[in-house]
PDB file of the backbone (N, CA, C, O) and the ligand in Angstrom, with CONECT records:
HET     ZN  A 101       1
ATOM      1  N   MET A   1       8.190  -6.664   9.096  1.00  0.00           N
ATOM      2  CA  MET A   1       7.460  -6.431  10.357  1.00  0.00           C
ATOM      3  C   MET A   1       7.495  -4.950  10.716  1.00  0.00           C
ATOM      4  O   MET A   1       8.523  -4.282  10.603  1.00  0.00           O
ATOM      5  N   ASP A   2       6.352  -4.468  11.146  1.00  0.00           N
ATOM      6  CA  ASP A   2       6.181  -3.051  11.453  1.00  0.00           C
ATOM      7  C   ASP A   2       6.466  -2.825  12.944  1.00  0.00           C
ATOM      8  O   ASP A   2       5.736  -3.325  13.800  1.00  0.00           O
ATOM      9  N   TYR A   3       7.524  -2.075  13.247  1.00  0.00           N
ATOM     10  CA  TYR A   3       7.862  -1.824  14.650  1.00  0.00           C
ATOM     11  C   TYR A   3       8.596  -0.500  14.802  1.00  0.00           C
ATOM     12  O   TYR A   3       9.077   0.082  13.830  1.00  0.00           O
ATOM     13  N   LYS A   4       8.668  -0.040  16.047  1.00  0.00           N
ATOM     14  CA  LYS A   4       9.384   1.195  16.369  1.00  0.00           C
ATOM     15  C   LYS A   4      10.452   0.872  17.401  1.00  0.00           C
ATOM     16  O   LYS A   4      10.333  -0.086  18.165  1.00  0.00           O
ATOM     17  N   ILE A   5      11.496   1.688  17.406  1.00  0.00           N
ATOM     18  CA  ILE A   5      12.549   1.539  18.416  1.00  0.00           C
ATOM     19  C   ILE A   5      12.611   2.812  19.241  1.00  0.00           C
ATOM     20  O   ILE A   5      12.642   3.914  18.691  1.00  0.00           O
ATOM     21  N   LYS A   6      12.628   2.663  20.558  1.00  0.00           N
ATOM     22  CA  LYS A   6      12.765   3.810  21.439  1.00  0.00           C
ATOM     23  C   LYS A   6      14.015   3.644  22.295  1.00  0.00           C
ATOM     24  O   LYS A   6      14.113   2.724  23.107  1.00  0.00           O
ATOM     25  N   GLU A   7      14.976   4.560  22.096  1.00  0.00           N
ATOM     26  CA  GLU A   7      16.215   4.527  22.880  1.00  0.00           C
ATOM     27  C   GLU A   7      16.017   5.238  24.210  1.00  0.00           C
ATOM     28  O   GLU A   7      15.053   5.983  24.390  1.00  0.00           O
ATOM     29  N   ASN A   8      16.947   5.002  25.151  1.00  0.00           N
ATOM     30  CA  ASN A   8      16.924   5.676  26.465  1.00  0.00           C
ATOM     31  C   ASN A   8      15.560   5.569  27.143  1.00  0.00           C
ATOM     32  O   ASN A   8      15.041   6.542  27.691  1.00  0.00           O
ATOM     33  N   SER A   9      15.003   4.382  27.093  1.00  0.00           N
ATOM     34  CA  SER A   9      13.662   4.188  27.627  1.00  0.00           C
ATOM     35  C   SER A   9      13.682   3.954  29.140  1.00  0.00           C
ATOM     36  O   SER A   9      14.508   3.199  29.652  1.00  0.00           O
ATOM     37  N   LYS A  10      12.771   4.605  29.836  1.00  0.00           N
ATOM     38  CA  LYS A  10      12.664   4.430  31.303  1.00  0.00           C
ATOM     39  C   LYS A  10      12.166   3.026  31.645  1.00  0.00           C
ATOM     40  O   LYS A  10      12.664   2.399  32.580  1.00  0.00           O
ATOM     41  N   ILE A  11      11.192   2.540  30.894  1.00  0.00           N
ATOM     42  CA  ILE A  11      10.642   1.219  31.191  1.00  0.00           C
ATOM     43  C   ILE A  11      11.724   0.147  31.005  1.00  0.00           C
ATOM     44  O   ILE A  11      11.785  -0.814  31.772  1.00  0.00           O
ATOM     45  N   ALA A  12      12.568   0.313  29.995  1.00  0.00           N
ATOM     46  CA  ALA A  12      13.666  -0.646  29.792  1.00  0.00           C
ATOM     47  C   ALA A  12      14.730  -0.492  30.884  1.00  0.00           C
ATOM     48  O   ALA A  12      15.368  -1.475  31.260  1.00  0.00           O
ATOM     49  N   ALA A  13      14.927   0.719  31.392  1.00  0.00           N
ATOM     50  CA  ALA A  13      15.876   0.946  32.490  1.00  0.00           C
ATOM     51  C   ALA A  13      15.393   0.229  33.747  1.00  0.00           C
ATOM     52  O   ALA A  13      16.190  -0.377  34.463  1.00  0.00           O
ATOM     53  N   ILE A  14      14.108   0.294  34.014  1.00  0.00           N
ATOM     54  CA  ILE A  14      13.523  -0.393  35.180  1.00  0.00           C
ATOM     55  C   ILE A  14      13.651  -1.906  35.010  1.00  0.00           C
ATOM     56  O   ILE A  14      14.013  -2.616  35.949  1.00  0.00           O
ATOM     57  N   ALA A  15      13.352  -2.390  33.808  1.00  0.00           N
ATOM     58  CA  ALA A  15      13.468  -3.834  33.532  1.00  0.00           C
ATOM     59  C   ALA A  15      14.918  -4.289  33.718  1.00  0.00           C
ATOM     60  O   ALA A  15      15.162  -5.361  34.273  1.00  0.00           O
ATOM     61  N   ALA A  16      15.878  -3.486  33.262  1.00  0.00           N
ATOM     62  CA  ALA A  16      17.300  -3.828  33.400  1.00  0.00           C
ATOM     63  C   ALA A  16      17.678  -3.935  34.876  1.00  0.00           C
ATOM     64  O   ALA A  16      18.422  -4.830  35.276  1.00  0.00           O
ATOM     65  N   LEU A  17      17.159  -3.018  35.666  1.00  0.00           N
ATOM     66  CA  LEU A  17      17.418  -3.029  37.107  1.00  0.00           C
ATOM     67  C   LEU A  17      16.875  -4.318  37.734  1.00  0.00           C
ATOM     68  O   LEU A  17      17.563  -4.982  38.509  1.00  0.00           O
ATOM     69  N   LEU A  18      15.642  -4.656  37.389  1.00  0.00           N
ATOM     70  CA  LEU A  18      15.002  -5.845  37.942  1.00  0.00           C
ATOM     71  C   LEU A  18      15.710  -7.124  37.491  1.00  0.00           C
ATOM     72  O   LEU A  18      15.822  -8.090  38.246  1.00  0.00           O
ATOM     73  N   MET A  19      16.183  -7.106  36.245  1.00  0.00           N
ATOM     74  CA  MET A  19      16.834  -8.300  35.686  1.00  0.00           C
ATOM     75  C   MET A  19      18.335  -8.314  35.986  1.00  0.00           C
ATOM     76  O   MET A  19      19.033  -9.262  35.627  1.00  0.00           O
ATOM     77  N   LYS A  20      18.821  -7.273  36.637  1.00  0.00           N
ATOM     78  CA  LYS A  20      20.258  -7.128  36.897  1.00  0.00           C
ATOM     79  C   LYS A  20      21.052  -7.238  35.597  1.00  0.00           C
ATOM     80  O   LYS A  20      22.089  -7.899  35.549  1.00  0.00           O
ATOM     81  N   ALA A  21      20.561  -6.591  34.553  1.00  0.00           N
ATOM     82  CA  ALA A  21      21.225  -6.615  33.247  1.00  0.00           C
ATOM     83  C   ALA A  21      21.814  -5.237  32.962  1.00  0.00           C
ATOM     84  O   ALA A  21      21.225  -4.218  33.324  1.00  0.00           O
ATOM     85  N   SER A  22      22.972  -5.209  32.315  1.00  0.00           N
ATOM     86  CA  SER A  22      23.587  -3.910  32.019  1.00  0.00           C
ATOM     87  C   SER A  22      22.884  -3.243  30.834  1.00  0.00           C
ATOM     88  O   SER A  22      22.736  -2.022  30.790  1.00  0.00           O
ATOM     89  N   GLN A  23      22.459  -4.064  29.886  1.00  0.00           N
ATOM     90  CA  GLN A  23      21.735  -3.527  28.732  1.00  0.00           C
ATOM     91  C   GLN A  23      20.381  -4.221  28.635  1.00  0.00           C
ATOM     92  O   GLN A  23      20.197  -5.324  29.149  1.00  0.00           O
ATOM     93  N   MET A  24      19.444  -3.565  27.974  1.00  0.00           N
ATOM     94  CA  MET A  24      18.112  -4.164  27.888  1.00  0.00           C
ATOM     95  C   MET A  24      17.427  -3.757  26.590  1.00  0.00           C
ATOM     96  O   MET A  24      17.504  -2.610  26.151  1.00  0.00           O
ATOM     97  N   ALA A  25      16.754  -4.740  25.991  1.00  0.00           N
ATOM     98  CA  ALA A  25      15.799  -4.476  24.912  1.00  0.00           C
ATOM     99  C   ALA A  25      14.520  -5.163  25.348  1.00  0.00           C
ATOM    100  O   ALA A  25      14.535  -6.324  25.757  1.00  0.00           O
ATOM    101  N   MET A  26      13.435  -4.455  25.261  1.00  0.00           N
ATOM    102  CA  MET A  26      12.181  -5.004  25.756  1.00  0.00           C
ATOM    103  C   MET A  26      11.055  -4.603  24.820  1.00  0.00           C
ATOM    104  O   MET A  26      10.918  -3.436  24.452  1.00  0.00           O
ATOM    105  N   VAL A  27      10.254  -5.582  24.442  1.00  0.00           N
ATOM    106  CA  VAL A  27       9.162  -5.319  23.496  1.00  0.00           C
ATOM    107  C   VAL A  27       7.850  -5.175  24.245  1.00  0.00           C
ATOM    108  O   VAL A  27       7.510  -5.997  25.096  1.00  0.00           O
ATOM    109  N   VAL A  28       7.120  -4.119  23.918  1.00  0.00           N
ATOM    110  CA  VAL A  28       5.731  -3.991  24.362  1.00  0.00           C
ATOM    111  C   VAL A  28       4.938  -3.585  23.127  1.00  0.00           C
ATOM    112  O   VAL A  28       5.131  -2.497  22.584  1.00  0.00           O
ATOM    113  N   GLY A  29       4.051  -4.460  22.692  1.00  0.00           N
ATOM    114  CA  GLY A  29       3.260  -4.188  21.498  1.00  0.00           C
ATOM    115  C   GLY A  29       4.150  -4.183  20.267  1.00  0.00           C
ATOM    116  O   GLY A  29       4.756  -5.200  19.927  1.00  0.00           O
ATOM    117  N   LYS A  30       4.227  -3.031  19.596  1.00  0.00           N
ATOM    118  CA  LYS A  30       5.044  -2.932  18.379  1.00  0.00           C
ATOM    119  C   LYS A  30       6.273  -2.069  18.584  1.00  0.00           C
ATOM    120  O   LYS A  30       6.890  -1.614  17.621  1.00  0.00           O
ATOM    121  N   THR A  31       6.630  -1.844  19.851  1.00  0.00           N
ATOM    122  CA  THR A  31       7.786  -0.995  20.146  1.00  0.00           C
ATOM    123  C   THR A  31       8.863  -1.783  20.884  1.00  0.00           C
ATOM    124  O   THR A  31       8.578  -2.550  21.803  1.00  0.00           O
ATOM    125  N   ILE A  32      10.110  -1.572  20.456  1.00  0.00           N
ATOM    126  CA  ILE A  32      11.260  -2.160  21.158  1.00  0.00           C
ATOM    127  C   ILE A  32      11.893  -1.039  21.983  1.00  0.00           C
ATOM    128  O   ILE A  32      12.406  -0.067  21.429  1.00  0.00           O
ATOM    129  N   TYR A  33      11.853  -1.179  23.292  1.00  0.00           N
ATOM    130  CA  TYR A  33      12.406  -0.181  24.208  1.00  0.00           C
ATOM    131  C   TYR A  33      13.834  -0.584  24.562  1.00  0.00           C
ATOM    132  O   TYR A  33      14.094  -1.726  24.942  1.00  0.00           O
ATOM    133  N   LEU A  34      14.758   0.371  24.433  1.00  0.00           N
ATOM    134  CA  LEU A  34      16.173   0.085  24.681  1.00  0.00           C
ATOM    135  C   LEU A  34      16.685   0.850  25.885  1.00  0.00           C
ATOM    136  O   LEU A  34      16.287   1.982  26.158  1.00  0.00           O
ATOM    137  N   HIS A  35      17.592   0.179  26.601  1.00  0.00           N
ATOM    138  CA  HIS A  35      18.304   0.826  27.708  1.00  0.00           C
ATOM    139  C   HIS A  35      19.792   0.535  27.569  1.00  0.00           C
ATOM    140  O   HIS A  35      20.199  -0.615  27.401  1.00  0.00           O
ATOM    141  N   ASN A  36      20.596   1.588  27.640  1.00  0.00           N
ATOM    142  CA  ASN A  36      22.054   1.458  27.621  1.00  0.00           C
ATOM    143  C   ASN A  36      22.571   0.769  26.360  1.00  0.00           C
ATOM    144  O   ASN A  36      23.614   0.116  26.382  1.00  0.00           O
ATOM    145  N   THR A  37      21.844   0.920  25.283  1.00  0.00           N
ATOM    146  CA  THR A  37      22.315   0.475  23.965  1.00  0.00           C
ATOM    147  C   THR A  37      21.694   1.408  22.934  1.00  0.00           C
ATOM    148  O   THR A  37      20.640   1.998  23.172  1.00  0.00           O
ATOM    149  N   SER A  38      22.353   1.537  21.792  1.00  0.00           N
ATOM    150  CA  SER A  38      21.824   2.415  20.746  1.00  0.00           C
ATOM    151  C   SER A  38      21.058   1.585  19.729  1.00  0.00           C
ATOM    152  O   SER A  38      21.191   0.362  19.675  1.00  0.00           O
ATOM    153  N   ARG A  39      20.265   2.260  18.936  1.00  0.00           N
ATOM    154  CA  ARG A  39      19.567   1.627  17.821  1.00  0.00           C
ATOM    155  C   ARG A  39      20.570   0.879  16.929  1.00  0.00           C
ATOM    156  O   ARG A  39      20.318  -0.249  16.506  1.00  0.00           O
ATOM    157  N   GLU A  40      21.713   1.528  16.650  1.00  0.00           N
ATOM    158  CA  GLU A  40      22.718   0.953  15.750  1.00  0.00           C
ATOM    159  C   GLU A  40      23.307  -0.335  16.346  1.00  0.00           C
ATOM    160  O   GLU A  40      23.441  -1.349  15.662  1.00  0.00           O
ATOM    161  N   GLU A  41      23.653  -0.264  17.632  1.00  0.00           N
ATOM    162  CA  GLU A  41      24.241  -1.445  18.272  1.00  0.00           C
ATOM    163  C   GLU A  41      23.231  -2.593  18.296  1.00  0.00           C
ATOM    164  O   GLU A  41      23.570  -3.737  17.994  1.00  0.00           O
ATOM    165  N   PHE A  42      22.000  -2.274  18.655  1.00  0.00           N
ATOM    166  CA  PHE A  42      20.956  -3.291  18.729  1.00  0.00           C
ATOM    167  C   PHE A  42      20.700  -3.931  17.355  1.00  0.00           C
ATOM    168  O   PHE A  42      20.663  -5.155  17.230  1.00  0.00           O
ATOM    169  N   LEU A  43      20.527  -3.098  16.340  1.00  0.00           N
ATOM    170  CA  LEU A  43      20.229  -3.614  14.996  1.00  0.00           C
ATOM    171  C   LEU A  43      21.413  -4.380  14.413  1.00  0.00           C
ATOM    172  O   LEU A  43      21.235  -5.231  13.542  1.00  0.00           O
ATOM    173  N   GLY A  44      22.629  -4.080  14.893  1.00  0.00           N
ATOM    174  CA  GLY A  44      23.823  -4.760  14.406  1.00  0.00           C
ATOM    175  C   GLY A  44      24.048  -6.113  15.059  1.00  0.00           C
ATOM    176  O   GLY A  44      24.905  -6.882  14.624  1.00  0.00           O
ATOM    177  N   ASP A  45      23.290  -6.401  16.088  1.00  0.00           N
ATOM    178  CA  ASP A  45      23.429  -7.659  16.817  1.00  0.00           C
ATOM    179  C   ASP A  45      22.315  -8.607  16.364  1.00  0.00           C
ATOM    180  O   ASP A  45      21.204  -8.580  16.895  1.00  0.00           O
ATOM    181  N   THR A  46      22.632  -9.439  15.380  1.00  0.00           N
ATOM    182  CA  THR A  46      21.606 -10.252  14.707  1.00  0.00           C
ATOM    183  C   THR A  46      20.848 -11.150  15.666  1.00  0.00           C
ATOM    184  O   THR A  46      19.626 -11.266  15.571  1.00  0.00           O
ATOM    185  N   ARG A  47      21.557 -11.786  16.589  1.00  0.00           N
ATOM    186  CA  ARG A  47      20.875 -12.692  17.534  1.00  0.00           C
ATOM    187  C   ARG A  47      19.894 -11.935  18.414  1.00  0.00           C
ATOM    188  O   ARG A  47      18.767 -12.371  18.648  1.00  0.00           O
ATOM    189  N   TRP A  48      20.353 -10.802  18.888  1.00  0.00           N
ATOM    190  CA  TRP A  48      19.525  -9.990  19.780  1.00  0.00           C
ATOM    191  C   TRP A  48      18.279  -9.492  19.028  1.00  0.00           C
ATOM    192  O   TRP A  48      17.159  -9.544  19.538  1.00  0.00           O
ATOM    193  N   LEU A  49      18.512  -9.013  17.809  1.00  0.00           N
ATOM    194  CA  LEU A  49      17.407  -8.519  16.987  1.00  0.00           C
ATOM    195  C   LEU A  49      16.392  -9.634  16.709  1.00  0.00           C
ATOM    196  O   LEU A  49      15.184  -9.420  16.814  1.00  0.00           O
ATOM    197  N   ARG A  50      16.892 -10.826  16.355  1.00  0.00           N
ATOM    198  CA  ARG A  50      15.993 -11.952  16.074  1.00  0.00           C
ATOM    199  C   ARG A  50      15.181 -12.334  17.306  1.00  0.00           C
ATOM    200  O   ARG A  50      13.998 -12.660  17.206  1.00  0.00           O
ATOM    201  N   HIS A  51      15.829 -12.291  18.471  1.00  0.00           N
ATOM    202  CA  HIS A  51      15.141 -12.597  19.728  1.00  0.00           C
ATOM    203  C   HIS A  51      13.948 -11.657  19.933  1.00  0.00           C
ATOM    204  O   HIS A  51      12.837 -12.092  20.235  1.00  0.00           O
ATOM    205  N   GLU A  52      14.205 -10.376  19.765  1.00  0.00           N
ATOM    206  CA  GLU A  52      13.127  -9.402  19.999  1.00  0.00           C
ATOM    207  C   GLU A  52      12.063  -9.465  18.908  1.00  0.00           C
ATOM    208  O   GLU A  52      10.898  -9.151  19.155  1.00  0.00           O
ATOM    209  N   MET A  53      12.466  -9.874  17.689  1.00  0.00           N
ATOM    210  CA  MET A  53      11.501 -10.057  16.596  1.00  0.00           C
ATOM    211  C   MET A  53      10.483 -11.147  16.956  1.00  0.00           C
ATOM    212  O   MET A  53       9.302 -11.038  16.628  1.00  0.00           O
ATOM    213  N   VAL A  54      10.956 -12.187  17.628  1.00  0.00           N
ATOM    214  CA  VAL A  54      10.032 -13.241  18.064  1.00  0.00           C
ATOM    215  C   VAL A  54       9.015 -12.641  19.039  1.00  0.00           C
ATOM    216  O   VAL A  54       7.825 -12.947  18.959  1.00  0.00           O
ATOM    217  N   HIS A  55       9.479 -11.789  19.959  1.00  0.00           N
ATOM    218  CA  HIS A  55       8.543 -11.172  20.897  1.00  0.00           C
ATOM    219  C   HIS A  55       7.548 -10.246  20.166  1.00  0.00           C
ATOM    220  O   HIS A  55       6.377 -10.172  20.539  1.00  0.00           O
ATOM    221  N   LEU A  56       8.016  -9.554  19.143  1.00  0.00           N
ATOM    222  CA  LEU A  56       7.087  -8.728  18.345  1.00  0.00           C
ATOM    223  C   LEU A  56       5.999  -9.596  17.725  1.00  0.00           C
ATOM    224  O   LEU A  56       4.827  -9.220  17.707  1.00  0.00           O
ATOM    225  N   ARG A  57       6.399 -10.764  17.214  1.00  0.00           N
ATOM    226  CA  ARG A  57       5.418 -11.679  16.600  1.00  0.00           C
ATOM    227  C   ARG A  57       4.473 -12.252  17.647  1.00  0.00           C
ATOM    228  O   ARG A  57       3.295 -12.477  17.372  1.00  0.00           O
ATOM    229  N   GLN A  58       4.996 -12.488  18.854  1.00  0.00           N
ATOM    230  CA  GLN A  58       4.126 -12.994  19.928  1.00  0.00           C
ATOM    231  C   GLN A  58       3.053 -11.958  20.274  1.00  0.00           C
ATOM    232  O   GLN A  58       1.886 -12.305  20.460  1.00  0.00           O
ATOM    233  N   PHE A  59       3.449 -10.702  20.358  1.00  0.00           N
ATOM    234  CA  PHE A  59       2.467  -9.645  20.638  1.00  0.00           C
ATOM    235  C   PHE A  59       1.430  -9.569  19.520  1.00  0.00           C
ATOM    236  O   PHE A  59       0.240  -9.377  19.770  1.00  0.00           O
ATOM    237  N   GLU A  60       1.905  -9.723  18.281  1.00  0.00           N
ATOM    238  CA  GLU A  60       0.999  -9.662  17.137  1.00  0.00           C
ATOM    239  C   GLU A  60       0.010 -10.830  17.159  1.00  0.00           C
ATOM    240  O   GLU A  60      -1.172 -10.670  16.855  1.00  0.00           O
ATOM    241  N   LYS A  61       0.520 -12.000  17.524  1.00  0.00           N
ATOM    242  CA  LYS A  61      -0.294 -13.214  17.522  1.00  0.00           C
ATOM    243  C   LYS A  61      -1.380 -13.178  18.611  1.00  0.00           C
ATOM    244  O   LYS A  61      -2.537 -13.512  18.354  1.00  0.00           O
ATOM    245  N   TYR A  62      -0.996 -12.772  19.816  1.00  0.00           N
ATOM    246  CA  TYR A  62      -1.927 -12.867  20.952  1.00  0.00           C
ATOM    247  C   TYR A  62      -2.654 -11.560  21.266  1.00  0.00           C
ATOM    248  O   TYR A  62      -3.677 -11.567  21.952  1.00  0.00           O
ATOM    249  N   GLY A  63      -2.136 -10.452  20.772  1.00  0.00           N
ATOM    250  CA  GLY A  63      -2.712  -9.149  21.126  1.00  0.00           C
ATOM    251  C   GLY A  63      -2.003  -8.593  22.354  1.00  0.00           C
ATOM    252  O   GLY A  63      -1.475  -9.349  23.170  1.00  0.00           O
ATOM    253  N   LEU A  64      -1.994  -7.277  22.480  1.00  0.00           N
ATOM    254  CA  LEU A  64      -1.197  -6.594  23.505  1.00  0.00           C
ATOM    255  C   LEU A  64      -1.527  -7.037  24.925  1.00  0.00           C
ATOM    256  O   LEU A  64      -0.661  -7.554  25.631  1.00  0.00           O
ATOM    257  N   LEU A  65      -2.759  -6.842  25.343  1.00  0.00           N
ATOM    258  CA  LEU A  65      -3.123  -7.146  26.738  1.00  0.00           C
ATOM    259  C   LEU A  65      -3.053  -8.628  27.026  1.00  0.00           C
ATOM    260  O   LEU A  65      -2.559  -9.052  28.070  1.00  0.00           O
ATOM    261  N   ARG A  66      -3.557  -9.414  26.080  1.00  0.00           N
ATOM    262  CA  ARG A  66      -3.561 -10.851  26.270  1.00  0.00           C
ATOM    263  C   ARG A  66      -2.144 -11.382  26.413  1.00  0.00           C
ATOM    264  O   ARG A  66      -1.872 -12.215  27.278  1.00  0.00           O
ATOM    265  N   PHE A  67      -1.237 -10.899  25.562  1.00  0.00           N
ATOM    266  CA  PHE A  67       0.125 -11.409  25.653  1.00  0.00           C
ATOM    267  C   PHE A  67       0.801 -10.949  26.946  1.00  0.00           C
ATOM    268  O   PHE A  67       1.537 -11.721  27.559  1.00  0.00           O
ATOM    269  N   LEU A  68       0.564  -9.709  27.369  1.00  0.00           N
ATOM    270  CA  LEU A  68       1.128  -9.250  28.649  1.00  0.00           C
ATOM    271  C   LEU A  68       0.684 -10.162  29.790  1.00  0.00           C
ATOM    272  O   LEU A  68       1.485 -10.522  30.653  1.00  0.00           O
ATOM    273  N   LEU A  69      -0.586 -10.531  29.788  1.00  0.00           N
ATOM    274  CA  LEU A  69      -1.113 -11.414  30.830  1.00  0.00           C
ATOM    275  C   LEU A  69      -0.525 -12.819  30.721  1.00  0.00           C
ATOM    276  O   LEU A  69      -0.105 -13.403  31.720  1.00  0.00           O
ATOM    277  N   LEU A  70      -0.499 -13.356  29.499  1.00  0.00           N
ATOM    278  CA  LEU A  70       0.051 -14.700  29.292  1.00  0.00           C
ATOM    279  C   LEU A  70       1.518 -14.747  29.704  1.00  0.00           C
ATOM    280  O   LEU A  70       1.961 -15.688  30.364  1.00  0.00           O
ATOM    281  N   TYR A  71       2.263 -13.719  29.306  1.00  0.00           N
ATOM    282  CA  TYR A  71       3.702 -13.672  29.598  1.00  0.00           C
ATOM    283  C   TYR A  71       3.940 -13.559  31.106  1.00  0.00           C
ATOM    284  O   TYR A  71       4.811 -14.229  31.661  1.00  0.00           O
ATOM    285  N   THR A  72       3.151 -12.697  31.757  1.00  0.00           N
ATOM    286  CA  THR A  72       3.306 -12.506  33.205  1.00  0.00           C
ATOM    287  C   THR A  72       2.952 -13.793  33.953  1.00  0.00           C
ATOM    288  O   THR A  72       3.661 -14.201  34.873  1.00  0.00           O
ATOM    289  N   TRP A  73       1.860 -14.420  33.551  1.00  0.00           N
ATOM    290  CA  TRP A  73       1.431 -15.672  34.181  1.00  0.00           C
ATOM    291  C   TRP A  73       2.506 -16.750  34.022  1.00  0.00           C
ATOM    292  O   TRP A  73       2.847 -17.449  34.976  1.00  0.00           O
ATOM    293  N   GLU A  74       3.020 -16.871  32.824  1.00  0.00           N
ATOM    294  CA  GLU A  74       4.071 -17.846  32.530  1.00  0.00           C
ATOM    295  C   GLU A  74       5.333 -17.556  33.354  1.00  0.00           C
ATOM    296  O   GLU A  74       5.992 -18.486  33.819  1.00  0.00           O
ATOM    297  N   SER A  75       5.671 -16.281  33.536  1.00  0.00           N
ATOM    298  CA  SER A  75       6.850 -15.896  34.324  1.00  0.00           C
ATOM    299  C   SER A  75       6.658 -16.221  35.799  1.00  0.00           C
ATOM    300  O   SER A  75       7.593 -16.655  36.472  1.00  0.00           O
ATOM    301  N   ILE A  76       5.449 -16.012  36.296  1.00  0.00           N
ATOM    302  CA  ILE A  76       5.157 -16.326  37.700  1.00  0.00           C
ATOM    303  C   ILE A  76       5.310 -17.828  37.927  1.00  0.00           C
ATOM    304  O   ILE A  76       5.881 -18.262  38.928  1.00  0.00           O
ATOM    305  N   ARG A  77       4.796 -18.607  36.989  1.00  0.00           N
ATOM    306  CA  ARG A  77       4.841 -20.064  37.147  1.00  0.00           C
ATOM    307  C   ARG A  77       6.237 -20.633  36.941  1.00  0.00           C
ATOM    308  O   ARG A  77       6.663 -21.519  37.682  1.00  0.00           O
ATOM    309  N   LYS A  78       6.948 -20.134  35.945  1.00  0.00           N
ATOM    310  CA  LYS A  78       8.184 -20.808  35.529  1.00  0.00           C
ATOM    311  C   LYS A  78       9.437 -19.954  35.631  1.00  0.00           C
ATOM    312  O   LYS A  78      10.545 -20.456  35.443  1.00  0.00           O
ATOM    313  N   GLY A  79       9.276 -18.675  35.924  1.00  0.00           N
ATOM    314  CA  GLY A  79      10.450 -17.796  35.955  1.00  0.00           C
ATOM    315  C   GLY A  79      10.790 -17.301  34.558  1.00  0.00           C
ATOM    316  O   GLY A  79      10.148 -17.677  33.577  1.00  0.00           O
ATOM    317  N   TYR A  80      11.796 -16.463  34.484  1.00  0.00           N
ATOM    318  CA  TYR A  80      12.140 -15.855  33.190  1.00  0.00           C
ATOM    319  C   TYR A  80      12.703 -16.881  32.217  1.00  0.00           C
ATOM    320  O   TYR A  80      12.238 -16.987  31.082  1.00  0.00           O
ATOM    321  N   TYR A  81      13.707 -17.638  32.662  1.00  0.00           N
ATOM    322  CA  TYR A  81      14.441 -18.480  31.717  1.00  0.00           C
ATOM    323  C   TYR A  81      13.576 -19.602  31.144  1.00  0.00           C
ATOM    324  O   TYR A  81      13.683 -19.931  29.963  1.00  0.00           O
ATOM    325  N   ASN A  82      12.732 -20.177  31.972  1.00  0.00           N
ATOM    326  CA  ASN A  82      11.899 -21.303  31.525  1.00  0.00           C
ATOM    327  C   ASN A  82      10.523 -20.887  31.006  1.00  0.00           C
ATOM    328  O   ASN A  82       9.693 -21.731  30.669  1.00  0.00           O
ATOM    329  N   ASN A  83      10.299 -19.600  30.948  1.00  0.00           N
ATOM    330  CA  ASN A  83       9.088 -19.063  30.331  1.00  0.00           C
ATOM    331  C   ASN A  83       9.044 -19.521  28.862  1.00  0.00           C
ATOM    332  O   ASN A  83      10.000 -19.303  28.119  1.00  0.00           O
ATOM    333  N   LYS A  84       7.945 -20.150  28.447  1.00  0.00           N
ATOM    334  CA  LYS A  84       7.906 -20.717  27.083  1.00  0.00           C
ATOM    335  C   LYS A  84       8.055 -19.663  25.981  1.00  0.00           C
ATOM    336  O   LYS A  84       8.515 -19.965  24.879  1.00  0.00           O
ATOM    337  N   TYR A  85       7.663 -18.429  26.289  1.00  0.00           N
ATOM    338  CA  TYR A  85       7.815 -17.365  25.280  1.00  0.00           C
ATOM    339  C   TYR A  85       9.282 -16.957  25.141  1.00  0.00           C
ATOM    340  O   TYR A  85       9.714 -16.539  24.067  1.00  0.00           O
ATOM    341  N   GLU A  86      10.050 -17.081  26.235  1.00  0.00           N
ATOM    342  CA  GLU A  86      11.496 -16.833  26.163  1.00  0.00           C
ATOM    343  C   GLU A  86      12.210 -17.985  25.469  1.00  0.00           C
ATOM    344  O   GLU A  86      13.161 -17.776  24.716  1.00  0.00           O
ATOM    345  N   ILE A  87      11.742 -19.200  25.730  1.00  0.00           N
ATOM    346  CA  ILE A  87      12.332 -20.370  25.059  1.00  0.00           C
ATOM    347  C   ILE A  87      12.144 -20.229  23.548  1.00  0.00           C
ATOM    348  O   ILE A  87      13.067 -20.466  22.769  1.00  0.00           O
ATOM    349  N   GLU A  88      10.929 -19.839  23.152  1.00  0.00           N
ATOM    350  CA  GLU A  88      10.645 -19.642  21.726  1.00  0.00           C
ATOM    351  C   GLU A  88      11.537 -18.539  21.141  1.00  0.00           C
ATOM    352  O   GLU A  88      12.046 -18.668  20.027  1.00  0.00           O
ATOM    353  N   ALA A  89      11.720 -17.456  21.901  1.00  0.00           N
ATOM    354  CA  ALA A  89      12.535 -16.337  21.423  1.00  0.00           C
ATOM    355  C   ALA A  89      14.003 -16.745  21.290  1.00  0.00           C
ATOM    356  O   ALA A  89      14.680 -16.347  20.342  1.00  0.00           O
ATOM    357  N   ARG A  90      14.495 -17.550  22.257  1.00  0.00           N
ATOM    358  CA  ARG A  90      15.889 -18.007  22.165  1.00  0.00           C
ATOM    359  C   ARG A  90      16.087 -18.935  20.969  1.00  0.00           C
ATOM    360  O   ARG A  90      17.123 -18.897  20.306  1.00  0.00           O
ATOM    361  N   LYS A  91      15.080 -19.768  20.702  1.00  0.00           N
ATOM    362  CA  LYS A  91      15.166 -20.635  19.513  1.00  0.00           C
ATOM    363  C   LYS A  91      15.252 -19.788  18.244  1.00  0.00           C
ATOM    364  O   LYS A  91      15.974 -20.122  17.305  1.00  0.00           O
ATOM    365  N   GLY A  92      14.507 -18.698  18.238  1.00  0.00           N
ATOM    366  CA  GLY A  92      14.468 -17.828  17.061  1.00  0.00           C
ATOM    367  C   GLY A  92      15.772 -17.080  16.807  1.00  0.00           C
ATOM    368  O   GLY A  92      15.981 -16.556  15.713  1.00  0.00           O
ATOM    369  N   GLU A  93      16.643 -17.025  17.798  1.00  0.00           N
ATOM    370  CA  GLU A  93      17.898 -16.285  17.640  1.00  0.00           C
ATOM    371  C   GLU A  93      18.784 -16.868  16.564  1.00  0.00           C
ATOM    372  O   GLU A  93      19.511 -16.144  15.884  1.00  0.00           O
ATOM    373  N   THR A  94      18.722 -18.194  16.409  1.00  0.00           N
ATOM    374  CA  THR A  94      19.664 -18.851  15.497  1.00  0.00           C
ATOM    375  C   THR A  94      18.968 -19.466  14.283  1.00  0.00           C
ATOM    376  O   THR A  94      19.610 -20.187  13.518  1.00  0.00           O
ATOM    377  N   LEU A  95      17.705 -19.208  14.091  1.00  0.00           N
ATOM    378  CA  LEU A  95      16.989 -19.771  12.936  1.00  0.00           C
ATOM    379  C   LEU A  95      17.286 -18.997  11.666  1.00  0.00           C
ATOM    380  O   LEU A  95      16.767 -19.335  10.602  1.00  0.00           O
TER     381      LEU A  95
HETATM  382 ZN    ZN A 101      13.088 -12.382  25.504  1.00  0.00          ZN2+
END
């Protein structure tokens, strides 16, 4: 899979604040944005990496704008944890 990693990302810092998370990895398109974690730490965490890989595939499958809209709509309706794209990503962590 073709992707980029961006450390010390502002967008991931904002997401971490909103999610009340100390660390954050967030995918937009083909880029994984990191906050308060390094590329090495992230890549060394197999479950975390697999989770974000599922999100990369979701972006690839639906397209950037479409997936952002689908994901946002799903989050509004069901919240973060019960968002079907998060459920799929959590399943992918241990496959
Ligand atoms: Zn996720």
